[in-house]
C-alpha positions in Angstrom: 75.3 80.6 66.5 77.4 83.7 65.7 75.7 85.6 68.5 76.4 82.8 71.0 80.1 82.8 70.1 80.2 86.6 70.3 78.6 86.5 73.8 81.1 83.7 74.9 84.0 85.8 73.7 82.8 88.8 75.6 82.4 86.8 78.7 86.0 85.4 78.4 87.3 88.9 77.8 85.4 90.2 80.9 86.6 87.4 83.0 90.2 88.1 82.0 89.8 91.7 82.9 88.2 90.8 86.2 91.1 88.5 87.1 93.8 91.1 86.2 91.9 94.1 87.5 92.9 95.2 91.0 96.6 94.3 90.9 99.0 97.2 91.0 102.6 96.4 90.0 103.7 100.1 89.7 103.5 102.9 92.4 100.2 104.3 91.0 97.9 104.2 88.1 95.3 106.7 86.7 92.2 105.6 84.7 89.8 107.8 82.8 86.9 105.6 81.7 83.3 105.5 80.5 83.3 101.7 80.0 80.8 99.9 82.2 82.7 96.6 81.9 85.4 97.9 84.3 83.0 99.0 87.0 83.3 97.4 90.4 80.2 95.1 90.2 81.7 92.5 92.7 82.6 93.4 96.2 86.4 93.4 96.7 89.3 95.2 98.4 92.8 96.3 97.3 96.2 96.4 98.9 96.5 100.0 97.7 94.4 103.2 98.1 91.8 104.2 95.6 90.0 107.4 94.6 86.9 107.6 92.4 86.1 111.0 90.8 82.6 110.9 89.3 82.6 113.3 86.3 79.3 112.3 84.7 76.3 110.1 85.6 75.1 108.6 88.8 76.4 105.6 90.8 76.0 104.1 94.2 79.1 102.8 96.0 78.8 100.4 98.9 81.8 100.5 101.2 82.1 98.9 104.6 78.3 98.9 105.3 77.7 102.5 104.0 76.0 103.4 100.7 77.3 106.5 98.9 75.1 108.1 96.2 77.7 109.7 93.9 76.7 112.5 91.6 78.7 114.4 89.0 81.6 116.2 90.7 81.7 113.9 93.8 84.8 112.1 95.0 85.0 108.9 97.0 88.1 108.0 98.9 88.7 104.3 99.5 91.7 103.4 101.8 93.4 100.1 101.2 91.6 97.1 102.6 88.2 98.6 102.5 85.6 96.3 100.8 83.5 98.1 98.2 81.4 97.7 95.0 79.5 99.9 92.7 75.9 99.9 91.4 75.2 101.9 88.2 71.9 103.7 87.7 70.0 104.0 84.5 71.4 104.2 81.0 73.2 107.5 81.4 76.9 107.5 80.7 79.1 107.0 83.8 82.4 108.9 83.3 85.0 108.8 86.0 88.6 109.1 86.8 90.1 106.5 89.1 93.4 106.7 90.9 95.2 103.7 92.4 98.2 104.5 94.6 100.4 102.4 96.8 100.8 103.3 100.4 104.6 102.6 100.1 104.9 105.2 97.4 103.2 107.9 99.6 105.2 106.9 102.6 108.5 107.2 100.7 108.3 111.0 100.8 108.1 111.2 104.5 105.2 113.7 104.3 102.0 112.8 106.3 99.9 115.2 104.2 100.2 112.8 101.2 98.5 110.1 103.3 95.8 112.4 104.7 93.2 111.9 102.0 93.2 108.1 102.6 93.0 108.2 106.4 90.1 105.9 107.5 86.9 108.0 107.9 83.7 106.9 109.5 80.2 107.3 107.8 80.0 110.2 105.4 83.7 111.1 105.7 84.7 109.1 102.7 82.5 111.1 100.4 83.8 114.6 99.3 81.7 117.0 97.4 84.0 119.9 96.5 82.6 123.3 95.5 83.2 124.2 91.8 86.3 126.3 92.3 87.9 123.6 94.5 86.9 120.9 92.0 88.5 122.8 89.2 91.8 122.9 91.0 91.7 119.2 91.6 90.7 118.5 88.0 93.7 120.7 86.8 96.1 118.4 88.6 94.5 115.2 87.4 94.4 116.3 83.7 98.0 117.4 84.0 98.9 113.9 85.3 96.8 112.3 82.5 98.7 114.3 79.8 102.0 113.3 81.4 101.0 109.7 81.3 100.6 109.9 77.6 103.8 111.7 77.0 107.1 110.1 75.8 109.2 113.3 76.4 112.2 113.1 78.7 111.2 113.5 82.3 107.6 112.6 81.7 107.6 110.1 84.7 108.9 112.8 87.0 106.2 115.1 85.8 103.6 112.5 86.5 104.9 112.2 90.1 104.8 116.0 90.4 101.2 116.3 89.3 100.1 113.4 91.6 101.8 115.0 94.6 100.2 118.4 93.8 96.8 116.7 93.5 97.1 114.9 96.9 98.4 118.0 98.7 95.6 120.1 97.2 93.0 117.5 98.2 94.4 117.1 101.7 94.3 120.9 102.2 90.7 121.1 101.0 89.6 118.3 103.3 91.3 120.0 106.2 89.7 123.4 105.6 86.3 122.1 104.4 85.6 118.8 106.2 82.7 116.8 104.7 79.3 117.6 106.3 76.6 115.0 106.9 74.8 114.3 103.6 71.5 112.7 102.7 73.4 110.8 100.0 75.0 108.5 102.6 73.0 105.7 104.1 74.0 103.2 106.8 72.5 100.6 109.1 73.5 100.7 112.8 73.1 97.0 113.3 75.2 96.1 110.3 77.9 98.6 111.6 77.9 96.7 114.9 78.4 93.4 113.2 81.2 94.8 111.0 83.0 96.2 114.0 82.7 92.9 115.8 84.0 90.9 112.8 87.0 93.3 112.3 88.0 93.0 116.0 87.7 89.1 116.1 89.3 88.0 112.8 91.6 85.5 114.4 88.6 83.7 115.9 86.2 81.2 114.3 83.0 83.0 113.0 79.9 81.7 111.4 76.6 83.2 110.5 74.9 81.1 113.2 77.3 82.5 115.9 76.8 86.0 114.7 73.0 85.7 114.6 73.0 84.4 118.2 75.3 87.2 119.4 73.3 90.0 117.8 69.8 88.4 118.5 68.6 88.2 114.9 67.8 85.2 112.7 70.4 83.8 110.4 68.2 84.5 107.3 67.6 88.1 108.3 71.3 88.6 109.1 72.4 87.2 105.7 69.8 89.3 103.8 70.5 92.6 105.7 74.3 92.1 105.6 74.4 91.5 101.8 72.1 94.5 101.3 74.3 96.9 103.2 77.7 95.4 102.9 77.5 94.4 99.2 78.6 90.9 99.8 77.9 87.8 101.9 79.1 87.4 105.5 81.5 84.7 104.4 82.9 86.8 101.6 83.4 89.8 103.9 85.2 87.8 106.6 87.4 86.1 104.0 88.5 89.4 102.4 89.1 91.1 105.8 91.2 88.2 106.9 93.3 88.4 103.7 93.7 92.1 104.2 94.8 91.6 107.8 97.3 88.9 106.8 98.6 91.3 104.1 99.2 94.0 106.7 101.0 91.6 109.0 103.3 90.5 106.1 104.2 94.2 105.4 105.2 94.5 109.1 107.6 91.6 108.6 105.6 88.7 110.1 106.3 85.2 108.7 103.8 83.8 106.3 102.6 80.9 108.6 102.1 83.2 111.6 100.4 85.9 109.5 97.9 83.3 108.2 97.2 82.0 111.7 96.8 85.5 113.2 94.3 86.3 110.4 92.1 83.3 111.4 93.1 80.8 108.6 93.1 77.3 109.9 94.1 75.7 106.5 97.4 77.0 105.2 96.8 75.7 101.6 93.4 77.4 101.5 95.1 80.6 102.7 97.7 80.4 99.9 95.1 79.8 97.2 92.8 82.6 98.5 95.7 85.1 98.8 96.9 84.5 95.3 93.4 84.8 94.0 92.9 88.1 95.8 96.2 89.8 95.1 97.6 88.1 92.1 100.8 86.9 93.8 101.8 84.6 96.7 102.5 85.8 100.2 106.2 85.0 99.8 106.4 86.9 96.5 104.9 89.9 98.4 107.5 89.7 101.1 
């Protein structure tokens, strides 16, 4: 009986973490973790940018139909709105540093180089494997930022900002000078990529598995299986999250809530409100 209660308590704690994880109320946040409970087991997206720096272990990240095999020292750059999830391998410890940062914070400096690392990249471009000397310079900035986050000295917050800006500028410079090369550690499926491109360019239209299967000349069962395997979620989940992300972008641009919902393909306004709050932790009006 004690073990059952203990398991239920763990499930409640994990559910609470899952509900709150993914909402960013400050300009940025840095995590240094080895806890498997906070891994991205479910496919999801954020309304902020994300960087995963694998320090130890081996993990597969599925993002927008691509599978990235991260090794120690690898970095994955996830722009806002990109649907992703992780798959841990074996019993080895998975240590990583994760950075969340809002686009509005980066834009506030008026410097395009700060946005450079999170520019959308196709295929293997999201995975960066720096050489040891470059990795050391990046790690220096992140550990400096980490120390500042724990400091209560005057000016600590300004120092955090400084380390973050240095990190992003260093990373952007490295990516510009040493662009990622094709790697065997990135896998994709051309057919799934075709389907994803079609979905993203027709979000305002009605879409079902049956319609997609007819359009791409594959059976519904094969489509659902292949899509989940390569995208990390069902067709329905992918379309729903992409519509929410599109609506979020429209709201940022000043569109009214009703119009943003309609443009994103939501026919039921109450369903849109419920889905939006579930995804982002606040209502569309609170966001505006």
